[in-house]
N, C-alpha and C positions, 0 to 999 in steps of 0.2 A: 636310714630310710633312703631307698634308691629312687632314682629318677622315674622309673617305671611303676613304682608302687604308689605314687601320689594319686589320690582320688579327691577331687574337689567336693566340698560339701554342697548339697543341693540348696538352691535358693527357694525356700519354702514360700516366702512371701510372693515372689513373682509367679510361681506355679499357681498359687491361689488366685491371683489377679487374672491370669490368662484363663483359668477354668471359669471364673466368674464372668468374664467377658464372653467366652464361648457359650455359656448358659444363657446369657441375656440375648445374644444373637439368635440362638436356637428358639427361644420362646417368642421373640419378635417375628421370626420367619413363620413359626407355627400359627401365631395369632393372625398374621397377614393372610396366610393360606385359608384359615377358617373364615375370616370375614370376607375375603375376596371370592371364594369359591362355594362355600357352604352357607354364607350369610350375606347380609346387606345391611344398610342403615337407612332410616327415614326420619325426617323431622316432623313432629306433630304440629299441625297448624289448626288453630281453633280450640274450642273448649268442649267439644262433643263427648270427650272421654274423661272430663274432669270429675272428681279430683284425682283419679288414678293416674291419668296422663294429662299433662298441661301443655299449652301452646309453647313452642320453642324447645321442648325437650327432644332429644335425639334417641330413638330406640333402635336396637339391633334386631334384625329380622332373621329368624331361623328358616332358611329355604329348604333344608333337607328333611325336616320332620314330615311334611306332607307328601314327600316322595315315598316314605316308609309306612305311613298310616293316613287315615282320613282325618280331616279337621273334626273337632269335637265341640259340643255345646259349651258355651262360655269361653272358648278360646278367643283371644284378642288377635285379630288378623290385620294385615296390611294388604290392600287390594288396589288394583289399577282401575281408574275410572273407565266406564264403558263408552264415554263420549269421545274418546280418542285424544283427550287433551293431555295425556301422560301424567295427570295428577294422581297421587296415591292417597288413600284414605285409611283411617284406623277405626275399626268397629269391633263389636263383640258378637260372636255367632249365637243366635237364639234358637233357630229352628234348622233342622238337618234335612237332607234330601228325602223326599217322599212324605214329609210331615205337612200338616196343615196348621197354620197359626192364625189366631184371631185375638184382637185386643178389645176387651169390653170393660168399661169403667176402670181403666188403668190397670187391669189384670191381663196377663198374657196367658192364653189358653192354647195348648198344643194338642193336636190329635195325631197320635203315632201312626205309622204305616199299618199297624195292626188294627187301628180304629179305636184305641183307648184314648180318652180325652182327660186331660188333667190341667190344673192351674200351675203354671211354672213358678217355682219359688226363685225369684230373681234378687239375690242379695247385692247385685251390682248397680241397680237403678238408683240414681241420686235425686230423683224428684218424686213427689207424691202424685201429681197430676200431669198427664202429658197427652198430646194429640194421638189419636189412633191412626190417622191417615186412612189409606185405603185398606188397612188391616182391620177396620171396624167390621168388615165382611171377611169370611174365611179366605185365606191366601194359601194356596198349595205350593210347596217348594218343589221345584223340578228335580230330576234325578241327579244332576250335577250342579246343584245350586244350594245356596245358603241364605237364610233370612237373618239380617244383621241389624243391630241397634247400637246407638251410642249410649254410654252410661248416663250422660247428662241429656236426657231425652228432649228437653225443651230447646236445646241448642244443637240438635243433631239432624242432619239430613241423611236418612238411612232407608232401609227397605220399606218403611211405612209409606213412602212417597213413590208414586209411579215413575218419576224421572230417575230414581235410583233403582228401585225394584230389588229382586233377588240377585245375589252375587254369584256369578258362574265360578266354578272351581278353577277354570283356566285363567281367571282374572286375579286369583289370590297369589300374591307374591310369597307369602309365608306367615309365620306366627311371630308376633311381637313378643320377645322374651326378656329383654333387658333394657332398662333406661341407662344410656351411656353418658349422657350429659344433660344439664350442667352437673358438675362434680358433686355438689351437695345432694342431688336427686338420684344418684346411682343406686340401682336396685332392680329386682326382678319385677316384671309386669304381672299384676294379679288379675 
C-alpha cells in the first residue's frame, strides 16, 4: 500500500451529529420565522372562553389566514380593544358582515344577508342562561364587522354590550389556532 493510496475511513458518527445539529438549527430558524412574521402569541386573561381556553394559557395567533380569506363563523379570534388601551381579547365569531343577530330566551337568531332567519346551533356555549344585552333587539353587523361572543357567556364582555359592540375587521389580529402553554394543555383551539 503506497502513501498516496491511503483513504481514511469516514467518521459516520460525527457526520450524523453534524447533520442532526444542522437540522435542529434549520427547524428552529423556520419556527422563529413563522412565529415572528406569520404569527404571534397572546395570553388568555379571564374565563370568558372556558373551558376551551383558560386564563393564563398562551395561544398562538395565525395572522396570515385572514390575509388570504375572510374570518368565518365560530372562528376563535384575537382582537385589539377599540378603547386604545392595547389590550387583546379572545372571542368566537357568531355573526358575519351584513347579517343581523338577535338573542331571545338564550337562543341566537341570525338573519342572513338574503333575509333568511334561522336559530344558530351553537355547540360552543357553556351556559344555559345568559344575558342578551343590547342584542335583545336586532343588531345588524356592518360590512367590515363581526359579532363575537365568549363561550362562557355569563363571564364574557362581548358584542352583546354597547361598550364592546361589533368588532371591526381592522381590529382583528388573527385566528387563535394553538394552545402553546402550559405544556400539559398544548393542543389546537376548537
